[in-house]
N, C-alpha and C positions, 0 to 999 in steps of 0.2 A: 746735647746729644739727642738724636732722634730715637724714637721707640724702636725703629728697625735696627739701629746700631746696638742698642741695649739688648734687644732680643738675640741678635747675632752673637754678641759677647757672652751672654748667658748660656746659649747653646754650645758655644766654643768651650766655655769653662767646663760644662758637663762632659763633653767629649774628651777633653784633655785629662780631666780627673779620672774618668773611666779607664783611659789608657794607662795612666800612672798607677792606678790601683791594680790593673791586670798584671803589670810587671811586678808590683809588690807581692802579689799572690802567686807568682810563677815559681813553683817548687823546684823545677829543673834548674832554673837560673840560680836559685838560692843554693842548691846543692853543688852544682858543677862550677859555677863562677860567681860566688857571692860578692867578690870585690867589683866585678863588672856590673852586677845588678845594683849594688850600692851606689857606685859612681853614676850609673845611668839614671837612677831615681833622683839623686841629688841634682844632677845637671838638668833634668827635665823640670824639676821644681824651680830651679833658678831661672830657667827660660820663661816659665809661666809667670814668675814674679816680674821679670824684666819687661815683659809685654803687658803687664797690668792685669793679667787674667786672675791672679791671686794676690792677696795682700801680704804684708809682712808676717802677720800672725799665722796665716795659712802656710806660708813658706816654712816657718819654724816647725809647725805641726807635721808637715810632710817630711821634713828632714829628720825629725824625731822618729817617725815611723820607719823611715829608711834605715836609720841607725839601729833601731831595735831589731829590725829584720836581719840586718847584717850580723849583729851580735848573736842572735839566736842561731843563725846558720853556722857561724864559727863554733859556737858551743856544741852544736850537733856533730860537726866534723871532728872535734876533739874527742868526743865520747865514743866514736866508732873505731 
């Protein structure tokens, strides 16, 4: 792999993870449609893994964050 390809993939990873985390931190999505937010986060992580942008460990970590966000959103909805 050339250094140009490595640089491109590194930049792509940074962009994709920023997008992923912006959805994770979207309070409106968590409040109004937590199931959609959860599914979107997990699907995005799966695609990143399939394309080799993240590895298996990172996939597990992102899915754990998505699951925790979903659980938290559901608990907040129950308490209201």
